[in-house]
C-alpha positions in Angstrom: 31.9 21.2 130.6 31.4 23.6 133.5 30.4 27.2 132.6 32.3 30.2 134.2 30.4 32.1 136.7 28.9 35.5 136.0 31.1 37.2 138.6 34.3 35.8 137.1 33.4 37.0 133.6 32.7 40.5 134.9 35.9 40.6 136.8 37.9 39.8 133.6 36.1 42.5 131.7 36.9 45.0 134.3 40.6 44.0 134.2 40.7 44.5 130.4 39.0 47.9 130.6 41.2 49.2 133.4 44.4 51.2 132.4 47.6 49.3 132.7 50.0 50.6 135.4 53.0 49.8 133.2 54.3 52.6 131.0 55.0 51.7 127.4 58.3 52.6 125.8 58.1 53.4 122.1 60.5 54.8 119.5 60.6 58.5 119.2 58.9 60.2 116.3 60.6 62.2 113.6 60.4 66.0 114.0 61.2 69.1 112.0 64.7 69.3 113.6 65.3 65.6 113.0 65.3 64.8 109.3 65.8 61.1 109.9 63.0 58.5 109.7 63.0 57.8 113.5 65.1 58.4 116.5 65.5 56.3 119.7 63.0 57.3 122.4 63.2 57.5 126.1 61.3 55.7 128.9 59.9 59.0 130.2 56.6 59.7 128.4 57.1 63.5 128.3 60.6 63.6 126.7 62.1 62.4 123.5 65.8 61.9 123.2 66.9 62.2 119.5 70.2 60.7 118.4 71.6 59.6 115.1 72.6 61.4 111.9 70.7 64.7 111.3 69.6 65.1 114.9 70.8 67.5 117.5 71.6 71.2 117.4 72.1 72.8 114.0 75.6 74.1 113.1 76.1 77.8 113.3 75.9 79.6 110.0 79.4 80.9 108.9 80.0 84.5 108.2 81.5 86.1 105.1 85.0 85.2 106.3 84.1 81.5 106.5 84.2 81.3 110.3 81.1 80.6 112.4 79.4 83.6 113.9 80.0 83.8 117.7 77.0 83.4 119.9 76.5 86.1 122.5 74.6 85.1 125.6 72.5 88.0 127.0 69.8 88.0 129.6 66.2 88.1 128.3 65.3 91.5 129.6 64.0 94.7 128.1 67.2 96.6 129.0 69.3 94.0 127.2 67.1 94.4 124.2 67.5 98.2 124.2 71.3 97.9 124.6 71.4 95.4 121.7 69.4 97.7 119.5 71.6 100.7 120.4 74.7 98.7 119.6 73.2 97.6 116.3 72.5 101.2 115.4 76.0 102.3 116.2 77.4 99.4 114.2 75.4 100.3 111.1 76.4 104.0 111.4 80.0 103.0 111.7 79.7 100.7 108.7 78.2 103.6 106.6 81.0 105.9 107.6 83.7 103.3 106.7 82.0 102.6 103.4 81.9 106.3 102.6 85.6 106.6 103.6 86.4 103.7 101.3 84.6 105.3 98.3 86.4 108.6 98.9 89.8 106.9 99.2 89.2 104.9 96.0 88.2 108.0 94.1 91.3 109.9 95.4 93.5 106.9 94.5 92.2 106.7 90.9 92.7 110.5 90.5 96.2 110.3 91.8 97.1 107.4 89.6 95.9 109.3 86.5 97.9 112.3 87.6 101.0 110.2 88.2 100.8 108.8 84.7 100.8 112.4 83.2 103.7 113.5 85.5 105.8 110.5 84.5 105.3 111.4 80.8 106.3 115.0 81.5 109.3 113.8 83.4 110.4 111.6 80.6 110.0 114.4 78.1 112.0 116.9 80.2 114.7 114.3 80.8 115.2 113.7 77.1 115.2 117.5 76.4 117.8 118.1 79.2 120.2 115.4 78.0 119.8 116.7 74.4 120.8 120.2 75.6 123.7 118.7 77.5 124.9 116.9 74.4 124.8 120.2 72.4 126.8 122.0 75.2 129.4 119.3 75.1 129.7 119.6 71.3 130.0 123.3 71.5 132.4 123.6 74.5 133.9 120.1 75.0 133.4 117.6 77.8 136.1 119.0 80.1 135.0 122.6 80.0 131.3 121.6 80.6 132.5 119.5 83.6 134.5 122.5 85.0 131.5 124.8 84.6 129.2 122.2 86.3 131.4 122.4 89.5 130.3 126.0 90.0 126.6 125.0 90.3 125.6 124.4 94.0 124.5 120.8 94.8 122.1 121.7 97.5 118.4 122.2 96.6 115.8 123.5 98.9 112.8 121.2 99.1 109.7 121.9 101.2 107.5 119.0 102.3 104.1 119.5 103.8 101.2 117.1 104.3 97.4 117.1 103.7 94.8 114.7 105.1 92.4 112.7 102.9 90.0 110.9 105.3 92.7 110.3 107.8 95.4 109.3 105.2 98.4 111.6 105.2 99.4 112.7 101.7 102.6 114.6 101.1 103.0 117.9 99.1 106.5 118.3 97.7 107.7 121.7 96.5 111.1 122.7 95.1 112.1 126.3 95.8 112.3 127.8 92.4 114.8 130.6 91.8 115.4 132.6 88.7 118.2 131.4 86.4 121.5 132.9 87.2 124.7 131.5 85.8 127.1 130.6 88.5 130.0 130.1 86.1 132.0 132.6 84.2 130.5 133.9 81.0 133.9 134.0 79.3 134.6 130.7 77.6 131.1 129.3 77.9 128.4 128.9 75.2 124.7 129.6 75.1 124.1 125.8 74.9 125.4 125.5 78.4 122.8 128.0 79.7 120.0 126.1 78.0 121.2 122.8 79.5 121.4 124.4 83.0 117.8 125.7 82.7 116.6 122.3 81.4 118.0 120.4 84.4 116.6 123.0 86.7 113.1 122.3 85.4 113.9 118.6 85.6 114.3 118.9 89.4 110.7 120.2 89.8 109.4 117.4 87.7 111.2 114.8 89.8 109.6 116.3 93.0 106.1 116.1 91.5 106.6 112.5 90.5 107.9 111.6 94.0 104.8 113.4 95.5 102.3 111.3 93.5 104.2 108.0 94.0 104.2 108.5 97.8 100.5 109.5 97.7 99.6 106.3 95.8 101.5 104.1 98.3 99.8 105.7 101.3 96.3 105.7 99.8 96.6 102.1 98.7 97.7 101.1 102.2 94.5 102.6 103.7 
């Protein structure tokens, strides 16, 4: 059997040692951004194209409202960084002011609700007392004579309404012009029970105004 020449053997060894001009294509390796076992690679040796489940860009983290946080594209410059830092400082300051306003409004609302409960109890007490005096006047004078005496009392009542501001919320102040008791009917043919009933209903008007003031204040503070 003829033996290969020494020149042919050295030529084959040089061919095996020389790098192959063909580029190999292999599957891409898993990375931190790709939790899968492997992803399909690319023929280019310097790039790796990842596909499949778990690969690609991560979804945006939702905010407290459940919606994704919008992404803001800004140039990577120092001036953009300073503007972003100033905007963040202003946003934090505005948040602190709004949080302080919320605490003050809640405290005012709680105080007004407690005040309203006391005024409702006072209104109920005065209402029962006024109707009790009216019943006594009817028993002393009769229903028709009390009705004729009530026609002499003026129906118009002077009410002054002003407003005060609580952290931007307008809260009303209702005042009824109080006047000393003066009977508008004739003293002849009337009883003292009618005078007491008239005074009781006069005090009832002021209580109604105070309750209306607190109820309106609660509605406006709650809307803020």
